[in-house]
Each structure stands twice: as C-alpha cells, then as structure tokens.
MILO-32180 format. One record per residue (C-alpha): residue in three letters; x, y, z negated. Coordinates in steps of 0.25 Angstrom, whole numbers, plus 5000, padded with zeros to 4 digits. Example, Ala and Ser with C-alpha at 12.3 -4.5 7.8 and 13.67 -1.06 7.14 Angstrom:
BEGIN
ala504949824969/ser505549964971/
//
This chain:
BEGIN
unk500050015001/unk500650145003/unk500850234992/unk499650324990/unk500450444982/unk500150564989/unk500450684980/unk501950714972/unk501050734959/unk500750574962/unk502250544961/unk502950494947/unk503750644946/unk504150724936/unk503150834932/unk504150954935/unk504450884949/unk503050874952/unk502851024948/unk503951054958/unk503250994969/unk502151044966/unk502651194966/unk503351164979/unk501951144985/unk502150974987/unk500850904984/unk500650774994/unk501850704997/unk502150705012/unk502150565018/unk503750545016/unk503550585003/unk502350494999/unk502950375004/unk504550404999/unk504450464986/unk503750354978/unk504850264985/unk505950344980/unk505450374967/unk505450204965/unk506950214968/unk506850144982/unk507650164993/unk507050235005/unk506950255020/unk506150375024/unk505650415038/unk504950535041/unk505050655050/unk505650785045/unk504850885036/unk504050765030/unk504550795016/unk505750705014/unk506650795005/unk505550794994/unk505350644996/unk506750624992/unk506850734983/unk505850724973/unk506250584970/unk507550634967/unk507350724958/unk506250634950/unk507450554947/unk508550654945/unk509250654931/unk509450794927/unk510350754916/unk511350684924/unk512150794934/unk512650674943/unk512150664959/unk510850574958/unk510350604971/unk511150614985/unk510350684997/unk511050665011/unk510750755021/unk511350775037/unk511550935035/unk511851045026/unk510551105029/unk509750995025/unk510650965013/unk510251095009/unk508751095012/unk508650955004/unk509351034993/unk508351134992/unk507251034991/unk507850954980/unk508051064973/unk506651134973/unk506051004970/unk507050994959/unk506951134953/unk506251084940/unk507450994939/unk508351094929/unk509751094932/unk509551014946/unk510851014954/unk510750974969/unk511950994978/unk512051004992/unk513350924996/unk513450955012/unk514551005022/unk514751135028/unk515051185014/unk516251195005/unk516251064996/unk516951114983/unk515551174979/unk514951044980/unk515950974974/unk515951084961/unk514451054961/unk514650894961/unk515550924950/unk514651004941/unk513450904945/unk512250884954/unk511050794954/unk510850784968/unk511550814981/unk511050844995/unk512150835004/unk512750775019/unk513350665021/unk514850715023/unk514750805012/unk514150705002/unk515250605007/unk516450705005/unk515850744990/unk515850594987/unk517150574991/unk517850684985/unk517050624971/unk516250734970/unk514950664972/unk514750564964/unk513550484967/unk513550374954/unk512450424949/unk511650434962/unk510250374962/unk509750434975/unk510250444989/unk509250525000/unk509750535015/unk508850635021/unk508850625036/unk509650515036/unk509550485050/unk510150625054/unk511350595045/unk511650465053/unk511450535065/unk512450635062/unk513550545058/unk513450535043/unk513250375042/unk514650345037/unk514550465026/unk513150425023/unk513650265020/unk514750315012/unk513850405004/unk512750285002/unk513850184998/unk514350284988/unk513150274980/unk512650194969/unk511950064972/unk510750094967/unk510550224973/unk509150254980/unk509350284994/unk508450375002/unk508450385017/unk507550485023/unk507650505038/unk506850555051/unk507150445060/unk507550295056/unk508550245065/unk509350115063/unk510450205056/unk509450225045/unk509050075044/unk510650025044/unk510850125032/unk509650085023/unk509949945026/unk511449965021/unk511250065009/unk509750045005/unk508949944994/unk507649905002/unk507150035005/unk505850085007/unk505550145021/unk504550255022/unk504350295037/unk503250415038/unk502750435051/unk501950545057/unk500450555054/unk499350545065/unk499450665072/unk500650715065/unk501550695077/unk501050805084/unk501650895071/unk502750945080/unk502350965095/unk503450945105/unk503751035117/unk504851005129/unk505151135138/unk506051125150/unk507051235151/unk508251245160/unk509751225154/unk509951375155/unk508551415150/unk508451365136/unk508751485129/unk507651555136/unk506651425135/unk506851435121/unk506551575119/unk505251555127/unk504851435119/unk505151505106/unk504351635112/unk503051545116/unk503051465102/unk503451575095/unk503851495081/unk503951545067/unk505351465067/unk506051365074/unk507351295076/unk507851285090/unk508851165091/unk510151155100/unk511151045102/unk512451135101/unk512951245090/unk513251335103/unk511951325107/unk511251365095/unk511951485093/unk511751525108/unk510251505106/unk510151575093/unk510751695100/unk509851695112/unk508751705104/unk509151815095/unk509451875106/unk508051885111/unk507551935098/unk507251795092/unk507551775078/unk508651645078/unk509751595071/unk510551485074/unk511051345065/unk512251265069/unk513551195063/unk514451315065/unk513751385054/unk514351395040/unk513551345030/unk513151485025/unk512751525039/unk511851405041/unk511151435027/unk510951575032/unk510351535045/unk509351435038/unk508951525027/unk508651625038/unk507751535048/unk507051475034/unk506851615030/unk506151645043/unk507151755045/unk507551685058/unk506551615068/unk507351535076/unk508351425071/unk509351375083/unk510051255078/unk510851125080/unk510350995074/unk511350985064/unk511251115059/unk509851115059/unk509550975053/unk508850975040/unk508151115042/unk506851125035/unk506151235039/unk504551285035/unk503651295047/unk504751275059/unk503651275069/unk504551255083/unk505851165085/unk506551205098/unk507551105105/unk508451205112/unk509251075116/unk508650955117/unk509350845107/unk510150725111/unk509550635102/unk507950635102/unk508050615087/unk508750735085/unk507550795092/unk506550725083/unk507350795071/unk507350935077/unk505950925080/unk505750885065/unk505951025060/unk504551065066/unk503151015062/unk503650975048/unk502750935036/unk501450935044/unk501651055051/unk501651075066/unk502851115076/unk503451125089/unk504651065094/unk505251125109/unk506251055118/unk506951135129/unk507251025138/unk508351065149/unk508350955161/unk509550895156/unk508950875144/unk507550815148/unk508150665146/unk508150685131/unk506750695132/unk506550565135/unk507450515123/unk506550605114/unk505350555120/unk505750405118/unk506250435104/unk504950505100/unk504050415107/unk503450545115/unk503550605129/unk504150735129/unk503650825140/unk504250955147/unk503551065147/unk503951205153/unk504251315145/unk503151385138/unk502651515147/unk502251655139/unk502151705125/unk501051665116/unk500351785110/unk500851835098/unk500551965090/unk501452075091/unk501952075075/unk502451925079/unk503451965091/unk504852015091/unk505552085104/unk506752025109/unk507651985119/unk508252085132/unk506852095139/unk506252125126/unk505152015129/unk504251985118/unk504551865110/unk503351805101/unk504251735091/unk504051805079/unk505251885073/unk505851845059/unk505151915048/unk506051865036/unk507551915035/unk508351835024/unk509151895013/unk510351815008/unk510751824993/unk512051764987/unk511551704976/unk510851564975/unk510551444967/unk511951434960/unk511751584956/unk510351534949/unk509551614961/unk508151574965/unk507051614973/unk506251674963/unk507451764960/unk507651824974/unk506151824975/unk506051914963/unk507152014968/unk506352034979/unk505152044974/unk505452104961/unk505352264959/unk506752284966/unk506352204978/unk504952234979/unk504552144989/unk503252054991/unk503251914988/unk502851895004/unk504151975009/unk505151855003/unk505151725011/unk505951605009/unk507151604998/unk508151504999/unk509251484987/unk510551424990/unk511651394981/unk512451534981/unk511451604993/unk510051634994/unk509151675005/unk507751735006/unk506851785016/unk506151925016/unk505251985027/unk506052075038/unk505352195033/unk505952185020/unk507152125021/unk507952265019/unk507252295007/unk507452155002/unk508952155004/unk508952294999/unk508352254985/unk509252124984/unk510352204986/unk510152324976/unk509452244966/unk509752104958/unk509251954958/unk509151904945/unk510052024939/unk511051984950/unk511752054961/unk511851964974/unk512351994989/unk511252004997/unk511052005013/unk510151995023/unk510551875033/unk510451915049/
//
C-alpha cells in the first residue's frame, strides 16, 4: 500500500522544525517529499528520481535536521553537489529550514574559493558540509574533513556529477564514509552509471520514481525556431521581444559566446548579464544576486555555470546553441515550468544543428517541429516598454525594475535580513516595505534589491546611516 502521508504535520518531526516548515509556507508535501521523507526518517538508503524543481532539497534536508545532534560539533551529514552555485543554494535552504537549530553550522566546501577558510571552519566544527566532489576529496585527504561521525551522505544531481567526470572522486569519498552511513542518491535521470554506483555502495535501497501526473507534461511548452548561422543573435532578440519574459536564461555552449550574446543584448537596451567559468566566485555571486533580485532580466549562461540555478518564476529558457547531448537539453529546459508552474523552452536551430533534434526527440519520446520565427510584437502597455537599439525600435521586454545594493557584511558578522530591512524602512531610511525586494545574506557580504526609483535614496541612507549600530561599505551593483 502506498504511503498516505500528505502534509508535513503528518510526519514525526520535532515541533520547532514543524514550526519553521509552516513559517516557510510549506504545508502539503510534493510527491518526491511524500515518498522520500518517511523512507529517510526510517534510516533506509534511497535512490530518488524526479524532475528539477520538485522539492528534492527539502526532501533530504528535513530528515537530516531531524536527526542532527547539536551537541556534537562533528560532520554528521555530507551533501555532494556538481557545482558551487548548487552548493550555495542547498546550503541556503538547509540554513532556512534549520534556523531554529541554535548554533547550527553549515559549511560550503566548494572549489573556486580559497581552501584555508574552509579548513579553519572545519577545525572549529561543522554539523553539515555541502560541497563539490573535488574540494571535498581534497579536504578529506588533508585530514581536515573527518567523516567518522557522518551518518548521512546525499548525492544531489548524481547523474550530472557523473557526467562531469566526478565518478572517481565520488567513489573515493564513498569509500571514506562509515559502513553504516545512510546514502541518498537524487537524480533527474537514471542512467546505468547510477545503478552501478548504487549496487556498489548502497544497502537494499528504496527506489522512488516520480513521474509527471496526467496533463503535467504540458507544464513546459517547447518551441524550435530555425535561423541562419549568422542570424542567431537577431533571432534571439525577436524571440525575447515576442515572448516578453519577466526573466529568462539563455544557454550557450561556449564561454566566449555567452559574453558576446550578453553584450549584444545590452547594446540593444535589453538588461542582460553573462555567467560562465571565467568569472571569479565573487563575480558569479554578484551576477546571480542581480538576476535573482530581478535587477538583471536575462541571464546568458553556459551549462556548468548555470548548474544548480534556482530562480522563482523563471518563465523562459532559450537554447541559443542546441546542446550536443539530449540529457543536457532536458536539464536546461527543466529550469522553467517548475513546481507546477507553466514555462516556455525555445531552441534556436541552425541547418547544421537539425540532426540534434532527432536525438532530442528520441530521448524525450517527442517529435520536435521547427517553426518560423515569430513575426511582429505583442501589444504591451507603454509603462512596460523600454526603448533601445541603434534604430530606436521599441522592445516589449520589460525593463528591470530593481537595483541591487551590496553590503560588506554577512552571516559571519551576525547580520540578518531583518537588520537590513529595518535600516531601509526605519526612520533614517524611510522606504516602504514594498520598495525592498529580495535580501540575500552570504558569509561576508549581503545583497538587497530595491526599487529602481528609490535606489539612490536607499544607497545614500545606508552610506550615511548604520546597520545594527555599525557602518559598512555599501555600493550599487551595475
């Protein structure tokens, strides 16, 4: 008989954890949560497969937090992710869910950042480590990351880590764990490599596969537009103008192309930024903060850089370049149409790329059909348009309404979102609550979105005023 639990309140969870879950607006569990959480709470190994955006992070985070021993400053849970961005995202969600766990230490151990601060943090003690396989293995080999007390291992997006060549690193990490460690593999796809890894390291795992409910397959509408090899940028602009997304990710296959496309969009008055492997970590954090804050409307990204991006209400994904592998196509379009919302995925196809459609169709059991580029532009309210381009043509892509301010203090400085909100809406700031958007707190830096028309006033009030009685360096990101 299938598990009948539907609500988080049905689970055997501590009252404080249930309280946080309710505060975050979670009531009814998603299918992957309803099927997985009871299994994980029982201590069983698990292989879970469901599409991106289905609630996997909470599915493994809640059991970890239920079982954590706060009195022991040792690594009790290890979560492996394919990229730095996904590590940061998962750590944020764990901290949100664990905010009633006084003294909870969640460490991000990922590459692209200096290893010394991570070593230092482990010396002080951490309860949960979220990291990329390469950096985690490095920390283990340095004897900085001790796994003798680790009771849970999670491989998040296990298929992608294997695709990226982390299999050897992952096997060495798995071999370093205690024999009785619970292991959890979550994956959007289920290739043979996952089966092999599970057979080698898991003990009688429960397999949970969540398929789309009837009619849910239409959550992502897929379109394919043909364009000549030298006409892709023009085609992209037409697509953006026609579909007028609130926010969109444009995927390219190469870093140089991501930069070029972003520059081309900005030159026509379209708010865009690029995300690729050549950016330093602080630059990537800034780009992503502005995109999540809706200070940047269009993100042009390569696959590795965009892995793990989770943006609410992303209504359009564009494949500027068709990917070589059909599973990459599935991962890309999975950025939209998430958590029951509808989305649109558009691919620009050159004559040379048409053979890739057959591969995609075979992989997804569909028949991709190429359509002519959309003509004309939908009607838009005058307040929603921006003017750009050398020919001064009107674009229906809404201008970014928010600006992002960075503050040189973060979680390690005991700064909280409420402190920033209070400084902006208090007597010295004078802003209204709806003038302030998303607030992100990182270790040593914070980002806050404010309405564009009050951005200069907000900046001035933060520069001249104080947050929690202290003065920090503040700047407007461009």
